[in-house]
C-alpha positions in Angstrom: 34.2 32.6 5.8 30.4 31.7 5.9 29.3 28.9 8.2 28.6 25.7 6.5 25.3 23.8 6.5 25.1 20.9 9.0 22.8 17.9 8.5 20.3 17.2 11.3 22.2 15.3 14.0 22.4 14.7 17.7 25.3 13.9 20.0 27.8 16.6 18.8 31.4 15.9 19.4 33.9 18.8 19.6 37.4 18.4 18.2 40.5 20.6 18.2 41.0 23.7 16.1 37.3 24.5 15.9 36.0 21.4 14.1 32.6 20.0 14.9 31.8 16.4 14.1 28.3 15.0 14.7 26.8 11.6 14.5 23.4 9.9 14.5 20.0 11.0 13.3 16.6 11.7 14.8 16.1 9.4 17.8 19.7 8.3 17.7 19.1 5.6 15.0 20.2 7.4 11.9 23.5 7.4 10.1 23.7 11.1 9.2 27.0 12.8 9.7 27.7 16.5 9.9 31.1 18.1 9.6 32.0 21.7 10.1 35.6 22.8 9.9 36.6 26.0 11.6 38.5 28.4 9.3 41.9 27.6 11.0 41.4 23.8 10.7 40.1 24.0 7.2 43.3 25.9 6.1 45.5 23.4 8.1 43.9 20.4 6.5 43.8 22.0 3.1 47.6 22.6 3.3 48.3 19.0 4.3 46.2 17.7 1.5 47.9 20.1 -0.9 51.3 18.8 0.3 50.2 15.2 -0.2 48.8 15.7 -3.7 51.0 18.5 -5.1 54.1 18.7 -2.9 52.6 22.0 -1.8 53.5 23.7 -5.1 51.3 26.0 -7.1 52.3 24.2 -10.3 51.1 20.9 -8.8 47.6 22.3 -8.5 47.2 21.6 -12.3 48.3 18.1 -13.2 47.6 15.4 -15.8 49.2 12.1 -14.9 50.7 9.9 -17.6 48.4 7.1 -18.6 45.3 8.9 -17.4 42.6 10.6 -19.6 41.6 13.4 -17.2 43.1 16.4 -15.5 43.7 16.4 -11.8 43.2 19.8 -10.3 43.3 21.6 -6.9 44.6 20.5 -3.6 42.7 17.2 -3.8 43.6 16.6 -7.5 39.9 16.7 -8.3 39.1 14.9 -11.5 38.0 16.8 -14.7 37.3 14.9 -17.9 37.4 16.6 -21.3 34.0 17.5 -22.7 32.0 14.5 -23.9 34.2 11.9 -22.1 33.9 10.0 -18.9 35.6 7.1 -17.2 35.5 4.7 -14.2 36.6 7.3 -11.7 34.1 9.9 -10.3 34.5 13.4 -11.7 34.6 15.9 -8.9 36.1 19.2 -10.3 32.9 20.6 -11.7 31.2 20.1 -8.3 34.1 21.9 -6.6 33.8 24.9 -9.0 30.1 25.2 -8.2 30.8 24.8 -4.4 33.4 27.7 -4.6 31.1 29.9 -6.7 28.2 29.5 -4.3 30.5 30.5 -1.4 31.6 33.7 -3.1 34.9 32.8 -4.7 35.7 34.8 -7.8 35.5 32.0 -10.4 37.2 32.8 -13.7 34.5 33.5 -16.3 35.7 30.8 -18.7 35.6 28.2 -15.9 32.2 29.3 -14.5 30.7 28.9 -17.9 30.7 25.1 -17.4 31.5 22.5 -19.9 34.3 19.9 -19.8 38.0 20.3 -19.4 39.1 22.6 -22.3 42.3 20.6 -22.9 41.3 17.5 -24.8 44.3 15.4 -23.8 47.5 15.4 -21.7 49.7 16.6 -24.5 47.6 19.7 -25.1 47.4 20.3 -21.3 51.2 20.2 -20.9 51.8 22.4 -24.0 49.6 25.1 -22.4 51.3 24.9 -19.0 52.4 28.5 -19.3 49.2 29.8 -21.0 46.8 32.4 -19.7 44.1 30.0 -18.7 46.4 27.8 -16.9 48.0 30.7 -14.9 44.5 32.0 -14.1 43.4 28.5 -13.0 46.4 28.1 -10.7 46.0 31.4 -9.1 42.3 30.7 -8.5 43.1 27.3 -6.9 46.0 28.6 -4.8 43.6 31.3 -3.4 40.9 28.9 -2.3 42.7 26.3 -0.2 40.5 26.5 2.9 37.3 26.4 0.8 38.6 23.3 -1.1 39.2 21.6 2.3 35.6 22.5 3.2 34.5 20.9 -0.1 36.5 17.8 0.8 34.9 17.7 4.3 31.4 17.8 2.6 32.3 14.6 0.8 33.1 13.0 4.1 29.8 14.1 5.4 28.1 12.0 2.7 30.4 9.1 3.0 29.3 7.1 6.1 25.6 6.6 5.0 26.8 5.5 1.6 29.3 3.1 3.0 26.9 1.6 5.5 24.3 1.1 2.8 26.9 -0.8 0.7 27.7 -3.5 3.3 25.7 -6.3 4.7 23.8 -5.5 7.9 26.0 -7.7 10.0 29.1 -5.6 9.1 27.7 -2.1 9.5 28.5 -1.8 13.2 32.2 -2.6 12.7 32.4 0.0 9.9 30.6 2.6 11.9 32.7 1.9 15.0 36.0 2.2 13.2 34.8 5.4 11.5 34.2 7.1 14.8 37.3 5.6 16.4 39.3 7.5 13.9 37.1 10.6 14.0 37.6 10.9 17.8 41.4 11.4 17.5 43.0 14.8 17.4 44.1 14.4 13.8 41.4 12.0 12.8 39.5 14.5 10.7 42.6 15.0 8.5 43.0 11.3 8.0 39.3 10.7 7.1 38.9 13.8 4.9 42.2 13.2 3.1 41.7 9.5 2.4 38.1 9.8 1.1 39.2 12.5 -1.3 42.3 10.6 -2.2 40.7 7.2 -3.0 37.0 7.7 -2.6 34.3 6.0 -0.5 34.9 2.6 -1.9 31.2 2.1 -2.8 31.4 2.5 -6.6 31.2 -0.8 -8.5 33.4 0.7 -11.3 36.2 1.4 -8.8 37.3 -2.2 -8.4 40.1 -4.4 -9.6 39.3 -8.1 -9.5 36.2 -7.3 -7.5 38.1 -5.5 -4.7 37.9 -1.8 -3.9 40.4 0.6 -2.3 38.3 3.3 -0.8 37.6 4.5 2.7 35.1 1.6 3.2 37.7 -1.0 2.5 40.2 0.7 4.9 37.6 0.7 7.7 36.8 -2.9 7.1 40.5 -3.8 7.2 41.3 -2.0 10.5 42.2 -4.2 13.5 42.0 -3.5 17.2 44.6 -1.1 18.6 45.4 2.6 18.5 42.9 4.0 16.0 45.2 6.2 13.9 48.0 3.7 13.7 45.5 0.9 12.6 43.9 3.2 10.1 47.3 4.1 8.6 48.3 0.4 8.4 45.0 -0.6 6.9 45.2 2.1 4.3 48.7 1.0 3.2 47.5 -2.6 3.0 44.4 -1.8 0.9 46.5 0.3 -1.5 49.1 -2.5 -1.8 46.3 -4.9 -2.7 45.0 -2.4 -5.3 48.4 -2.3 -7.0 48.7 -6.1 -6.9 45.2 -6.4 -8.6 45.7 -3.6 -11.1 46.2 -4.1 -14.8 49.9 -4.4 -15.6 49.7 -1.8 -18.3 48.8 0.9 -15.8 52.1 0.3 -13.9 50.6 1.4 -10.6 53.5 0.1 -8.7 55.3 3.3 -9.5 52.8 5.2 -7.2 52.9 2.8 -4.3 55.9 4.3 -2.4 54.3 7.7 -2.4 50.9 6.3 -1.4 52.5 4.5 1.5 54.3 7.7 2.6 50.9 9.5 2.5 49.3 6.8 4.6 52.0 7.1 7.2 50.9 10.7 7.9 47.6 9.4 9.2 49.3 7.7 12.2 49.3 11.0 14.1 
C-alpha cells in the first residue's frame, strides 16, 4: 500500500500498530492534524467499522435504509444520492470512489464513469440486490477495506480544524484537549475515526435537530473529566440519545438507538 500524504505538522506522536498521529502547525500554533494508518491498523480499524455498520457481512456493504433517500455503501455506509438529488446529509461515496481510484484500486467501469447512484429509490435498489452491478459493487467494496479505512482517517485529518473554527474562541482549548485525550489512547484512533464517519464532524448547520448537532464536535464538548475513552463513549451515547429525542417523530429514530449505544460502548476500550 502506498504511503499517505501527511499535512505539515510538528510534535509527532506514535501509536500502536504503526499509526502516526501528529498535531500542531508551523511554530506550534496551528491546528493542522496529520493521520497515517499503517497497513495492519488500517485493516483492523476497517474491519471494526465494517462490523459496526454492516455486521461484517458482504451484503451489508450495499444498504438503503427505510425512510432514507440515499444508498449507504461500503464499510462506513458512505452516502450516495441518486443523480440530481441531494439532502441534508453530506454525500461521501463519490469522494471515496475517487480516493480508491487514485490509490490504484480497480474501480468498476460503470462506477468510475461518475454520476449519481444508478438506483433512483430504495425499491429499485432492493429489487436489484442480486443484479450484476450490485454483485460487482459488493466485491469491489469487500476488496478495499483497508483503503476505505484510510479514506475514513483522511476525514478525521480534516475534522479538528473545522471543529475549532465552528466554536467560540473560549471553547476551543477544551475541544482540542479532549480530541487529543482520546487520540493518545491505544484504541483512540478507532474511536475517533469511527465516530466522525458514523455521525460527522458536527459542524454542518443542516445536520441539526432543534438547533443541536450530534457529530464529533458535540461529543468532545460533552466529555467530562475521567478516563478518556470511557468519557468519550458515555458522551457519544448521550449526544445520540439527545438526537433521537429531538428528531422528527416520523423518522422513528428510536429504533436505531439501541444499536447506536452498543456501537458507542465499543469506544470504551
